[in-house]
PQR file with spaces between the fields and no chain letter, atoms N, CA, C, O and H, PARSE charges and radii, in Angstrom:
ATOM       1  N    MET     1      65.899   67.763  114.605 -0.4000 1.5000
ATOM       2  CA   MET     1      66.241   69.155  114.353 -0.0000 2.0000
ATOM       3  C    MET     1      67.525   69.233  113.513  0.5500 1.7000
ATOM       4  O    MET     1      68.479   68.496  113.762 -0.5500 1.4000
ATOM       5  N    ALA     2      67.540   70.092  112.560 -0.4000 1.5000
ATOM       6  CA   ALA     2      68.693   70.255  111.675 -0.0000 2.0000
ATOM       7  C    ALA     2      69.829   70.956  112.408  0.5500 1.7000
ATOM       8  O    ALA     2      69.640   71.501  113.496 -0.5500 1.4000
ATOM       9  H    ALA     2      66.764   70.691  112.357  0.4000 1.0000
ATOM      10  N    GLY     3      71.026   70.936  111.793 -0.4000 1.5000
ATOM      11  CA   GLY     3      72.183   71.600  112.389 -0.0000 2.0000
ATOM      12  C    GLY     3      72.033   73.120  112.378  0.5500 1.7000
ATOM      13  O    GLY     3      70.995   73.653  111.988 -0.5500 1.4000
ATOM      14  H    GLY     3      71.180   70.494  110.909  0.4000 1.0000
ATOM      15  N    ALA     4      73.069   73.789  112.805 -0.4000 1.5000
ATOM      16  CA   ALA     4      73.071   75.253  112.866 -0.0000 2.0000
ATOM      17  C    ALA     4      72.948   75.843  111.468  0.5500 1.7000
ATOM      18  O    ALA     4      73.363   75.213  110.495 -0.5500 1.4000
ATOM      19  H    ALA     4      73.912   73.356  113.122  0.4000 1.0000
ATOM      20  N    PRO     5      72.386   77.039  111.354 -0.5600 1.5000
ATOM      21  CA   PRO     5      72.335   77.708  110.044  0.2800 2.0000
ATOM      22  C    PRO     5      73.748   77.932  109.499  0.5500 1.7000
ATOM      23  O    PRO     5      74.709   78.020  110.263 -0.5500 1.4000
ATOM      24  N    GLU     6      73.862   78.021  108.187 -0.4000 1.5000
ATOM      25  CA   GLU     6      75.182   78.198  107.566 -0.0000 2.0000
ATOM      26  C    GLU     6      75.956   79.367  108.152  0.5500 1.7000
ATOM      27  O    GLU     6      77.167   79.263  108.350 -0.5500 1.4000
ATOM      28  H    GLU     6      73.081   77.950  107.566  0.4000 1.0000
ATOM      29  N    TRP     7      75.291   80.468  108.431 -0.4000 1.5000
ATOM      30  CA   TRP     7      76.004   81.658  108.894 -0.0000 2.0000
ATOM      31  C    TRP     7      76.544   81.486  110.313  0.5500 1.7000
ATOM      32  O    TRP     7      77.324   82.319  110.775 -0.5500 1.4000
ATOM      33  H    TRP     7      74.308   80.552  108.270  0.4000 1.0000
ATOM      34  N    GLU     8      76.144   80.420  111.014 -0.4000 1.5000
ATOM      35  CA   GLU     8      76.697   80.128  112.338 -0.0000 2.0000
ATOM      36  C    GLU     8      77.707   78.988  112.305  0.5500 1.7000
ATOM      37  O    GLU     8      78.307   78.665  113.330 -0.5500 1.4000
ATOM      38  H    GLU     8      75.511   79.744  110.639  0.4000 1.0000
ATOM      39  N    ASP     9      77.898   78.385  111.159 -0.4000 1.5000
ATOM      40  CA   ASP     9      78.772   77.222  111.031 -0.0000 2.0000
ATOM      41  C    ASP     9      80.172   77.675  110.619  0.5500 1.7000
ATOM      42  O    ASP     9      80.348   78.135  109.491 -0.5500 1.4000
ATOM      43  H    ASP     9      77.411   78.647  110.327  0.4000 1.0000
ATOM      44  N    PRO    10      81.178   77.561  111.500 -0.5600 1.5000
ATOM      45  CA   PRO    10      82.522   78.030  111.163  0.2800 2.0000
ATOM      46  C    PRO    10      83.199   77.227  110.054  0.5500 1.7000
ATOM      47  O    PRO    10      84.216   77.665  109.516 -0.5500 1.4000
ATOM      48  N    SER    11      82.658   76.073  109.707 -0.4000 1.5000
ATOM      49  CA   SER    11      83.273   75.295  108.633 -0.0000 2.0000
ATOM      50  C    SER    11      82.845   75.783  107.246  0.5500 1.7000
ATOM      51  O    SER    11      83.427   75.368  106.244 -0.5500 1.4000
ATOM      52  H    SER    11      81.832   75.718  110.144  0.4000 1.0000
ATOM      53  N    VAL    12      81.849   76.648  107.174 -0.4000 1.5000
ATOM      54  CA   VAL    12      81.405   77.205  105.894 -0.0000 2.0000
ATOM      55  C    VAL    12      82.148   78.523  105.695  0.5500 1.7000
ATOM      56  O    VAL    12      81.802   79.541  106.295 -0.5500 1.4000
ATOM      57  H    VAL    12      81.376   76.985  107.988  0.4000 1.0000
ATOM      58  N    VAL    13      83.173   78.489  104.846 -0.4000 1.5000
ATOM      59  CA   VAL    13      84.007   79.682  104.658 -0.0000 2.0000
ATOM      60  C    VAL    13      84.096   80.151  103.209  0.5500 1.7000
ATOM      61  O    VAL    13      84.694   81.192  102.936 -0.5500 1.4000
ATOM      62  H    VAL    13      83.455   77.663  104.359  0.4000 1.0000
ATOM      63  N    GLY    14      83.514   79.404  102.280 -0.4000 1.5000
ATOM      64  CA   GLY    14      83.725   79.753  100.888 -0.0000 2.0000
ATOM      65  C    GLY    14      82.482   79.939  100.054  0.5500 1.7000
ATOM      66  O    GLY    14      82.581   79.928   98.827 -0.5500 1.4000
ATOM      67  H    GLY    14      83.029   78.558  102.502  0.4000 1.0000
ATOM      68  N    ARG    15      81.342   80.108  100.636 -0.4000 1.5000
ATOM      69  CA   ARG    15      80.113   80.262   99.873 -0.0000 2.0000
ATOM      70  C    ARG    15      80.075   81.645   99.206  0.5500 1.7000
ATOM      71  O    ARG    15      80.322   82.658   99.860 -0.5500 1.4000
ATOM      72  H    ARG    15      81.261   80.117  101.633  0.4000 1.0000
ATOM      73  N    ASN    16      79.769   81.681   97.916 -0.4000 1.5000
ATOM      74  CA   ASN    16      79.648   82.938   97.149 -0.0000 2.0000
ATOM      75  C    ASN    16      80.916   83.788   97.219  0.5500 1.7000
ATOM      76  O    ASN    16      80.844   85.011   97.333 -0.5500 1.4000
ATOM      77  H    ASN    16      79.568   80.858   97.384  0.4000 1.0000
ATOM      78  N    LYS    17      82.057   83.144   97.152 -0.4000 1.5000
ATOM      79  CA   LYS    17      83.330   83.841   97.223 -0.0000 2.0000
ATOM      80  C    LYS    17      84.049   83.705   95.892  0.5500 1.7000
ATOM      81  O    LYS    17      84.072   82.626   95.299 -0.5500 1.4000
ATOM      82  H    LYS    17      82.115   82.150   97.059  0.4000 1.0000
ATOM      83  N    GLU    18      84.636   84.800   95.421 -0.4000 1.5000
ATOM      84  CA   GLU    18      85.411   84.734   94.180 -0.0000 2.0000
ATOM      85  C    GLU    18      86.711   83.987   94.418  0.5500 1.7000
ATOM      86  O    GLU    18      87.267   84.039   95.515 -0.5500 1.4000
ATOM      87  H    GLU    18      84.617   85.677   95.902  0.4000 1.0000
ATOM      88  N    MET    19      87.187   83.307   93.419 -0.4000 1.5000
ATOM      89  CA   MET    19      88.475   82.642   93.488 -0.0000 2.0000
ATOM      90  C    MET    19      89.577   83.699   93.540  0.5500 1.7000
ATOM      91  O    MET    19      89.403   84.811   93.043 -0.5500 1.4000
ATOM      92  H    MET    19      86.735   83.265   92.528  0.4000 1.0000
ATOM      93  N    GLY    20      90.710   83.343   94.144 -0.4000 1.5000
ATOM      94  CA   GLY    20      91.843   84.255   94.181 -0.0000 2.0000
ATOM      95  C    GLY    20      92.335   84.553   92.774  0.5500 1.7000
ATOM      96  O    GLY    20      92.202   83.725   91.873 -0.5500 1.4000
ATOM      97  H    GLY    20      90.851   82.439   94.548  0.4000 1.0000
ATOM      98  N    HIS    21      92.900   85.730   92.590 -0.4000 1.5000
ATOM      99  CA   HIS    21      93.391   86.108   91.264 -0.0000 2.0000
ATOM     100  C    HIS    21      94.575   87.051   91.402  0.5500 1.7000
ATOM     101  O    HIS    21      94.803   87.645   92.455 -0.5500 1.4000
ATOM     102  H    HIS    21      93.008   86.403   93.322  0.4000 1.0000
ATOM     103  N    VAL    22      95.305   87.169   90.334 -0.4000 1.5000
ATOM     104  CA   VAL    22      96.447   88.066   90.300 -0.0000 2.0000
ATOM     105  C    VAL    22      95.933   89.499   90.259  0.5500 1.7000
ATOM     106  O    VAL    22      95.053   89.807   89.456 -0.5500 1.4000
ATOM     107  H    VAL    22      95.120   86.685   89.479  0.4000 1.0000
ATOM     108  N    PRO    23      96.458   90.382   91.103 -0.5600 1.5000
ATOM     109  CA   PRO    23      95.994   91.769   91.079  0.2800 2.0000
ATOM     110  C    PRO    23      96.403   92.465   89.782  0.5500 1.7000
ATOM     111  O    PRO    23      97.411   92.114   89.169 -0.5500 1.4000
ATOM     112  N    LEU    24      95.645   93.410   89.390 -0.4000 1.5000
ATOM     113  CA   LEU    24      95.972   94.198   88.206 -0.0000 2.0000
ATOM     114  C    LEU    24      97.154   95.105   88.517  0.5500 1.7000
ATOM     115  O    LEU    24      97.353   95.502   89.665 -0.5500 1.4000
ATOM     116  H    LEU    24      94.826   93.695   89.888  0.4000 1.0000
ATOM     117  N    GLY    25      97.921   95.425   87.515 -0.4000 1.5000
ATOM     118  CA   GLY    25      99.067   96.298   87.704 -0.0000 2.0000
ATOM     119  C    GLY    25      98.794   97.691   87.182  0.5500 1.7000
ATOM     120  O    GLY    25      97.891   97.893   86.370 -0.5500 1.4000
ATOM     121  H    GLY    25      97.760   95.102   86.583  0.4000 1.0000
ATOM     122  N    ALA    26      99.575   98.653   87.647 -0.4000 1.5000
ATOM     123  CA   ALA    26      99.484  100.033   87.176 -0.0000 2.0000
ATOM     124  C    ALA    26     100.809  100.388   86.513  0.5500 1.7000
ATOM     125  O    ALA    26     101.883  100.125   87.055 -0.5500 1.4000
ATOM     126  H    ALA    26     100.308   98.489   88.307  0.4000 1.0000
ATOM     127  N    TYR    27     100.715  100.972   85.366 -0.4000 1.5000
ATOM     128  CA   TYR    27     101.905  101.311   84.597 -0.0000 2.0000
ATOM     129  C    TYR    27     101.809  102.751   84.114  0.5500 1.7000
ATOM     130  O    TYR    27     100.707  103.270   83.932 -0.5500 1.4000
ATOM     131  H    TYR    27      99.843  101.186   84.926  0.4000 1.0000
ATOM     132  N    PRO    28     102.951  103.403   83.904 -0.5600 1.5000
ATOM     133  CA   PRO    28     102.931  104.795   83.451  0.2800 2.0000
ATOM     134  C    PRO    28     102.594  104.967   81.967  0.5500 1.7000
ATOM     135  O    PRO    28     102.195  106.048   81.535 -0.5500 1.4000
ATOM     136  N    ASP    29     102.761  103.884   81.189 -0.4000 1.5000
ATOM     137  CA   ASP    29     102.450  103.998   79.760 -0.0000 2.0000
ATOM     138  C    ASP    29     102.079  102.624   79.202  0.5500 1.7000
ATOM     139  O    ASP    29     102.296  101.595   79.842 -0.5500 1.4000
ATOM     140  H    ASP    29     103.085  103.005   81.540  0.4000 1.0000
ATOM     141  N    ALA    30     101.523  102.635   78.015 -0.4000 1.5000
ATOM     142  CA   ALA    30     101.047  101.398   77.392 -0.0000 2.0000
ATOM     143  C    ALA    30     102.192  100.443   77.065  0.5500 1.7000
ATOM     144  O    ALA    30     102.033   99.228   77.183 -0.5500 1.4000
ATOM     145  H    ALA    30     101.347  103.471   77.495  0.4000 1.0000
ATOM     146  N    ALA    31     103.335  100.971   76.658 -0.4000 1.5000
ATOM     147  CA   ALA    31     104.459  100.110   76.287 -0.0000 2.0000
ATOM     148  C    ALA    31     104.908   99.254   77.474  0.5500 1.7000
ATOM     149  O    ALA    31     105.152   98.058   77.315 -0.5500 1.4000
ATOM     150  H    ALA    31     103.464  101.958   76.562  0.4000 1.0000
ATOM     151  N    LEU    32     105.016   99.848   78.641 -0.4000 1.5000
ATOM     152  CA   LEU    32     105.419   99.088   79.817 -0.0000 2.0000
ATOM     153  C    LEU    32     104.315   98.135   80.255  0.5500 1.7000
ATOM     154  O    LEU    32     104.597   97.034   80.728 -0.5500 1.4000
ATOM     155  H    LEU    32     104.818  100.819   78.770  0.4000 1.0000
ATOM     156  N    ALA    33     103.076   98.543   80.104 -0.4000 1.5000
ATOM     157  CA   ALA    33     101.949   97.668   80.459 -0.0000 2.0000
ATOM     158  C    ALA    33     101.943   96.414   79.591  0.5500 1.7000
ATOM     159  O    ALA    33     101.610   95.332   80.073 -0.5500 1.4000
ATOM     160  H    ALA    33     102.847   99.437   79.720  0.4000 1.0000
ATOM     161  N    LEU    34     102.301   96.544   78.339 -0.4000 1.5000
ATOM     162  CA   LEU    34     102.314   95.403   77.437 -0.0000 2.0000
ATOM     163  C    LEU    34     103.382   94.375   77.796  0.5500 1.7000
ATOM     164  O    LEU    34     103.296   93.225   77.366 -0.5500 1.4000
ATOM     165  H    LEU    34     102.572   97.423   77.947  0.4000 1.0000
ATOM     166  N    THR    35     104.382   94.769   78.575 -0.4000 1.5000
ATOM     167  CA   THR    35     105.402   93.807   79.001 -0.0000 2.0000
ATOM     168  C    THR    35     104.871   92.896   80.108  0.5500 1.7000
ATOM     169  O    THR    35     105.426   91.822   80.339 -0.5500 1.4000
ATOM     170  H    THR    35     104.451   95.704   78.924  0.4000 1.0000
ATOM     171  N    CYS    36     103.809   93.309   80.791 -0.4000 1.5000
ATOM     172  CA   CYS    36     103.228   92.551   81.919 -0.0000 2.0000
ATOM     173  C    CYS    36     104.240   92.306   83.032  0.5500 1.7000
ATOM     174  O    CYS    36     104.108   91.346   83.791 -0.5500 1.4000
ATOM     175  H    CYS    36     103.358   94.182   80.603  0.4000 1.0000
ATOM     176  N    ASP    37     105.233   93.155   83.132 -0.4000 1.5000
ATOM     177  CA   ASP    37     106.254   93.031   84.173 -0.0000 2.0000
ATOM     178  C    ASP    37     105.929   94.010   85.293  0.5500 1.7000
ATOM     179  O    ASP    37     106.348   95.167   85.264 -0.5500 1.4000
ATOM     180  H    ASP    37     105.340   93.935   82.515  0.4000 1.0000
ATOM     181  N    ARG    38     105.175   93.531   86.279 -0.4000 1.5000
ATOM     182  CA   ARG    38     104.753   94.419   87.372 -0.0000 2.0000
ATOM     183  C    ARG    38     105.937   94.988   88.125  0.5500 1.7000
ATOM     184  O    ARG    38     105.873   96.120   88.605 -0.5500 1.4000
ATOM     185  H    ARG    38     104.835   92.591   86.302  0.4000 1.0000
ATOM     186  N    MET    39     107.025   94.225   88.241 -0.4000 1.5000
ATOM     187  CA   MET    39     108.179   94.697   89.000 -0.0000 2.0000
ATOM     188  C    MET    39     108.914   95.843   88.298  0.5500 1.7000
ATOM     189  O    MET    39     109.690   96.556   88.934 -0.5500 1.4000
ATOM     190  H    MET    39     107.077   93.306   87.851  0.4000 1.0000
ATOM     191  N    ALA    40     108.683   96.024   87.012 -0.4000 1.5000
ATOM     192  CA   ALA    40     109.311   97.122   86.286 -0.0000 2.0000
ATOM     193  C    ALA    40     108.542   98.425   86.458  0.5500 1.7000
ATOM     194  O    ALA    40     109.043   99.490   86.098 -0.5500 1.4000
ATOM     195  H    ALA    40     108.053   95.445   86.495  0.4000 1.0000
ATOM     196  N    SER    41     107.349   98.353   86.994 -0.4000 1.5000
ATOM     197  CA   SER    41     106.527   99.553   87.167 -0.0000 2.0000
ATOM     198  C    SER    41     107.045  100.402   88.330  0.5500 1.7000
ATOM     199  O    SER    41     107.383   99.862   89.383 -0.5500 1.4000
ATOM     200  H    SER    41     106.941   97.488   87.286  0.4000 1.0000
ATOM     201  N    PRO    42     107.111  101.709   88.153 -0.5600 1.5000
ATOM     202  CA   PRO    42     107.543  102.571   89.259  0.2800 2.0000
ATOM     203  C    PRO    42     106.497  102.658   90.371  0.5500 1.7000
ATOM     204  O    PRO    42     106.763  103.234   91.426 -0.5500 1.4000
ATOM     205  N    TYR    43     105.319  102.096   90.144 -0.4000 1.5000
ATOM     206  CA   TYR    43     104.240  102.170   91.126 -0.0000 2.0000
ATOM     207  C    TYR    43     104.175  100.952   92.037  0.5500 1.7000
ATOM     208  O    TYR    43     103.268  100.847   92.862 -0.5500 1.4000
ATOM     209  H    TYR    43     105.103  101.628   89.287  0.4000 1.0000
ATOM     210  N    VAL    44     105.134  100.022   91.898 -0.4000 1.5000
ATOM     211  CA   VAL    44     105.135   98.811   92.714 -0.0000 2.0000
ATOM     212  C    VAL    44     106.204   98.944   93.791  0.5500 1.7000
ATOM     213  O    VAL    44     107.343   99.317   93.509 -0.5500 1.4000
ATOM     214  H    VAL    44     105.871  100.107   91.227  0.4000 1.0000
ATOM     215  N    ARG    45     105.829   98.640   95.007 -0.4000 1.5000
ATOM     216  CA   ARG    45     106.790   98.641   96.113 -0.0000 2.0000
ATOM     217  C    ARG    45     106.583   97.367   96.923  0.5500 1.7000
ATOM     218  O    ARG    45     105.499   97.130   97.456 -0.5500 1.4000
ATOM     219  H    ARG    45     104.903   98.337   95.236  0.4000 1.0000
ATOM     220  N    LEU    46     107.613   96.562   97.011 -0.4000 1.5000
ATOM     221  CA   LEU    46     107.530   95.347   97.808 -0.0000 2.0000
ATOM     222  C    LEU    46     107.580   95.705   99.291  0.5500 1.7000
ATOM     223  O    LEU    46     108.297   96.619   99.697 -0.5500 1.4000
ATOM     224  H    LEU    46     108.494   96.754   96.578  0.4000 1.0000
ATOM     225  N    LEU    47     106.826   94.989  100.075 -0.4000 1.5000
ATOM     226  CA   LEU    47     106.806   95.218  101.510 -0.0000 2.0000
ATOM     227  C    LEU    47     107.539   94.117  102.260  0.5500 1.7000
ATOM     228  O    LEU    47     107.392   93.983  103.475 -0.5500 1.4000
ATOM     229  H    LEU    47     106.243   94.247   99.745  0.4000 1.0000
ATOM     230  N    ASN    48     108.331   93.325  101.536 -0.4000 1.5000
ATOM     231  CA   ASN    48     109.132   92.281  102.158 -0.0000 2.0000
ATOM     232  C    ASN    48     110.270   92.924  102.946  0.5500 1.7000
ATOM     233  O    ASN    48     110.677   94.050  102.660 -0.5500 1.4000
ATOM     234  H    ASN    48     108.451   93.434  100.550  0.4000 1.0000
ATOM     235  N    GLY    49     110.763   92.218  103.912 -0.4000 1.5000
ATOM     236  CA   GLY    49     111.937   92.701  104.630 -0.0000 2.0000
ATOM     237  C    GLY    49     111.671   92.897  106.103  0.5500 1.7000
ATOM     238  O    GLY    49     110.664   92.431  106.636 -0.5500 1.4000
ATOM     239  H    GLY    49     110.431   91.303  104.145  0.4000 1.0000
ATOM     240  N    ARG    50     112.580   93.588  106.752 -0.4000 1.5000
ATOM     241  CA   ARG    50     112.484   93.821  108.185 -0.0000 2.0000
ATOM     242  C    ARG    50     111.658   95.071  108.455  0.5500 1.7000
ATOM     243  O    ARG    50     111.817   96.096  107.794 -0.5500 1.4000
ATOM     244  H    ARG    50     113.398   93.966  106.319  0.4000 1.0000
ATOM     245  N    TRP    51     110.787   94.965  109.426 -0.4000 1.5000
ATOM     246  CA   TRP    51     109.916   96.072  109.814 -0.0000 2.0000
ATOM     247  C    TRP    51     110.172   96.420  111.269  0.5500 1.7000
ATOM     248  O    TRP    51     110.484   95.554  112.087 -0.5500 1.4000
ATOM     249  H    TRP    51     110.658   94.132  109.964  0.4000 1.0000
ATOM     250  N    LYS    52     110.038   97.681  111.570 -0.4000 1.5000
ATOM     251  CA   LYS    52     110.109   98.132  112.957 -0.0000 2.0000
ATOM     252  C    LYS    52     108.681   98.400  113.402  0.5500 1.7000
ATOM     253  O    LYS    52     107.925   99.074  112.701 -0.5500 1.4000
ATOM     254  H    LYS    52     109.784   98.384  110.906  0.4000 1.0000
ATOM     255  N    PHE    53     108.314   97.883  114.545 -0.4000 1.5000
ATOM     256  CA   PHE    53     106.974   98.145  115.027 -0.0000 2.0000
ATOM     257  C    PHE    53     106.960   98.148  116.547  0.5500 1.7000
ATOM     258  O    PHE    53     107.863   97.620  117.196 -0.5500 1.4000
ATOM     259  H    PHE    53     108.928   97.336  115.114  0.4000 1.0000
ATOM     260  N    ARG    54     105.940   98.741  117.089 -0.4000 1.5000
ATOM     261  CA   ARG    54     105.745   98.783  118.528 -0.0000 2.0000
ATOM     262  C    ARG    54     104.253   98.652  118.789  0.5500 1.7000
ATOM     263  O    ARG    54     103.448   99.413  118.253 -0.5500 1.4000
ATOM     264  H    ARG    54     105.206   99.170  116.562  0.4000 1.0000
ATOM     265  N    LEU    55     103.897   97.690  119.607 -0.4000 1.5000
ATOM     266  CA   LEU    55     102.503   97.473  119.951 -0.0000 2.0000
ATOM     267  C    LEU    55     102.151   98.367  121.133  0.5500 1.7000
ATOM     268  O    LEU    55     102.816   98.333  122.168 -0.5500 1.4000
ATOM     269  H    LEU    55     104.551   97.071  120.042  0.4000 1.0000
ATOM     270  N    VAL    56     101.113   99.159  120.972 -0.4000 1.5000
ATOM     271  CA   VAL    56     100.666  100.042  122.048 -0.0000 2.0000
ATOM     272  C    VAL    56      99.245   99.657  122.452  0.5500 1.7000
ATOM     273  O    VAL    56      98.482   99.149  121.630 -0.5500 1.4000
ATOM     274  H    VAL    56     100.573   99.187  120.131  0.4000 1.0000
ATOM     275  N    PRO    57      98.887   99.894  123.707 -0.5600 1.5000
ATOM     276  CA   PRO    57      97.574   99.465  124.180  0.2800 2.0000
ATOM     277  C    PRO    57      96.398  100.264  123.619  0.5500 1.7000
ATOM     278  O    PRO    57      95.270   99.773  123.597 -0.5500 1.4000
ATOM     279  N    ARG    58      96.653  101.482  123.171 -0.4000 1.5000
ATOM     280  CA   ARG    58      95.577  102.321  122.632 -0.0000 2.0000
ATOM     281  C    ARG    58      96.195  103.385  121.717  0.5500 1.7000
ATOM     282  O    ARG    58      97.378  103.695  121.859 -0.5500 1.4000
ATOM     283  H    ARG    58      97.570  101.882  123.188  0.4000 1.0000
ATOM     284  N    PRO    59      95.439  103.939  120.802 -0.5600 1.5000
ATOM     285  CA   PRO    59      95.997  104.909  119.846  0.2800 2.0000
ATOM     286  C    PRO    59      96.673  106.108  120.503  0.5500 1.7000
ATOM     287  O    PRO    59      97.642  106.639  119.960 -0.5500 1.4000
ATOM     288  N    GLU    60      96.186  106.539  121.645 -0.4000 1.5000
ATOM     289  CA   GLU    60      96.778  107.707  122.314 -0.0000 2.0000
ATOM     290  C    GLU    60      98.203  107.434  122.800  0.5500 1.7000
ATOM     291  O    GLU    60      98.946  108.371  123.092 -0.5500 1.4000
ATOM     292  H    GLU    60      95.398  106.108  122.086  0.4000 1.0000
ATOM     293  N    ALA    61      98.586  106.165  122.889 -0.4000 1.5000
ATOM     294  CA   ALA    61      99.918  105.802  123.377 -0.0000 2.0000
ATOM     295  C    ALA    61     100.973  105.752  122.273  0.5500 1.7000
ATOM     296  O    ALA    61     102.135  105.455  122.549 -0.5500 1.4000
ATOM     297  H    ALA    61      97.982  105.404  122.652  0.4000 1.0000
ATOM     298  N    VAL    62     100.593  106.032  121.048 -0.4000 1.5000
ATOM     299  CA   VAL    62     101.559  106.031  119.943 -0.0000 2.0000
ATOM     300  C    VAL    62     102.534  107.188  120.160  0.5500 1.7000
ATOM     301  O    VAL    62     102.099  108.326  120.336 -0.5500 1.4000
ATOM     302  H    VAL    62      99.649  106.273  120.824  0.4000 1.0000
ATOM     303  N    PRO    63     103.846  106.921  120.150 -0.5600 1.5000
ATOM     304  CA   PRO    63     104.832  107.984  120.369  0.2800 2.0000
ATOM     305  C    PRO    63     104.782  109.038  119.264  0.5500 1.7000
ATOM     306  O    PRO    63     104.504  108.725  118.107 -0.5500 1.4000
ATOM     307  N    LEU    64     105.049  110.269  119.627 -0.4000 1.5000
ATOM     308  CA   LEU    64     105.146  111.336  118.629 -0.0000 2.0000
ATOM     309  C    LEU    64     106.310  111.032  117.697  0.5500 1.7000
ATOM     310  O    LEU    64     107.329  110.486  118.121 -0.5500 1.4000
ATOM     311  H    LEU    64     105.275  110.524  120.567  0.4000 1.0000
ATOM     312  N    ARG    65     106.157  111.379  116.456 -0.4000 1.5000
ATOM     313  CA   ARG    65     107.194  111.180  115.435 -0.0000 2.0000
ATOM     314  C    ARG    65     107.573  109.709  115.251  0.5500 1.7000
ATOM     315  O    ARG    65     108.696  109.416  114.840 -0.5500 1.4000
ATOM     316  H    ARG    65     105.329  111.822  116.112  0.4000 1.0000
ATOM     317  N    PHE    66     106.667  108.785  115.544 -0.4000 1.5000
ATOM     318  CA   PHE    66     106.977  107.360  115.401 -0.0000 2.0000
ATOM     319  C    PHE    66     107.360  107.004  113.971  0.5500 1.7000
ATOM     320  O    PHE    66     108.037  106.001  113.745 -0.5500 1.4000
ATOM     321  H    PHE    66     105.754  109.022  115.878  0.4000 1.0000
ATOM     322  N    HIS    67     106.943  107.799  113.019 -0.4000 1.5000
ATOM     323  CA   HIS    67     107.161  107.511  111.605 -0.0000 2.0000
ATOM     324  C    HIS    67     108.450  108.135  111.065  0.5500 1.7000
ATOM     325  O    HIS    67     108.811  107.891  109.913 -0.5500 1.4000
ATOM     326  H    HIS    67     106.393  108.613  113.203  0.4000 1.0000
ATOM     327  N    ALA    68     109.141  108.926  111.864 -0.4000 1.5000
ATOM     328  CA   ALA    68     110.331  109.642  111.396 -0.0000 2.0000
ATOM     329  C    ALA    68     111.474  108.673  111.090  0.5500 1.7000
ATOM     330  O    ALA    68     111.624  107.647  111.754 -0.5500 1.4000
ATOM     331  H    ALA    68     108.849  109.124  112.800  0.4000 1.0000
ATOM     332  N    GLU    69     112.266  109.006  110.091 -0.4000 1.5000
ATOM     333  CA   GLU    69     113.408  108.162  109.699 -0.0000 2.0000
ATOM     334  C    GLU    69     114.435  108.054  110.819  0.5500 1.7000
ATOM     335  O    GLU    69     115.072  107.011  110.962 -0.5500 1.4000
ATOM     336  H    GLU    69     112.143  109.840  109.552  0.4000 1.0000
ATOM     337  N    ASP    70     114.612  109.115  111.622 -0.4000 1.5000
ATOM     338  CA   ASP    70     115.665  109.122  112.635 -0.0000 2.0000
ATOM     339  C    ASP    70     115.164  108.680  114.013  0.5500 1.7000
ATOM     340  O    ASP    70     115.857  108.901  115.007 -0.5500 1.4000
ATOM     341  H    ASP    70     114.094  109.963  111.506  0.4000 1.0000
ATOM     342  N    VAL    71     114.000  108.073  114.100 -0.4000 1.5000
ATOM     343  CA   VAL    71     113.477  107.642  115.395 -0.0000 2.0000
ATOM     344  C    VAL    71     114.349  106.523  115.967  0.5500 1.7000
ATOM     345  O    VAL    71     114.834  105.671  115.222 -0.5500 1.4000
ATOM     346  H    VAL    71     113.437  107.894  113.292  0.4000 1.0000
ATOM     347  N    ASP    72     114.547  106.525  117.286 -0.4000 1.5000
ATOM     348  CA   ASP    72     115.331  105.487  117.946 -0.0000 2.0000
ATOM     349  C    ASP    72     114.450  104.269  118.135  0.5500 1.7000
ATOM     350  O    ASP    72     113.545  104.281  118.969 -0.5500 1.4000
ATOM     351  H    ASP    72     114.153  107.217  117.890  0.4000 1.0000
ATOM     352  N    ALA    73     114.705  103.211  117.366 -0.4000 1.5000
ATOM     353  CA   ALA    73     113.908  101.980  117.440 -0.0000 2.0000
ATOM     354  C    ALA    73     114.721  100.855  118.081  0.5500 1.7000
ATOM     355  O    ALA    73     114.404   99.680  117.895 -0.5500 1.4000
ATOM     356  H    ALA    73     115.440  103.201  116.688  0.4000 1.0000
ATOM     357  N    SER    74     115.762  101.203  118.831 -0.4000 1.5000
ATOM     358  CA   SER    74     116.630  100.188  119.405 -0.0000 2.0000
ATOM     359  C    SER    74     115.947   99.371  120.499  0.5500 1.7000
ATOM     360  O    SER    74     116.321   98.223  120.739 -0.5500 1.4000
ATOM     361  H    SER    74     116.019  102.157  118.982  0.4000 1.0000
ATOM     362  N    GLY    75     114.956   99.951  121.161 -0.4000 1.5000
ATOM     363  CA   GLY    75     114.289   99.241  122.261 -0.0000 2.0000
ATOM     364  C    GLY    75     113.114   98.473  121.789  0.5500 1.7000
ATOM     365  O    GLY    75     112.442   97.820  122.587 -0.5500 1.4000
ATOM     366  H    GLY    75     114.652  100.883  120.967  0.4000 1.0000
């Protein structure tokens, strides 16, 4: 008897998958687009850095105003 079908084999992870690629950028005008400098675009925001988060057991447990700038995140 042959092994498990491919769709049940956890070692098969790359069949019919595109190779990774650089994402396209968005620019406000052609001149800035021609520079290919994504970081110069006003539409790029890095998500690096420190994040505040709180894990809750269910969506109903999310505190009101959790997204507010003045929320107390000390705990």
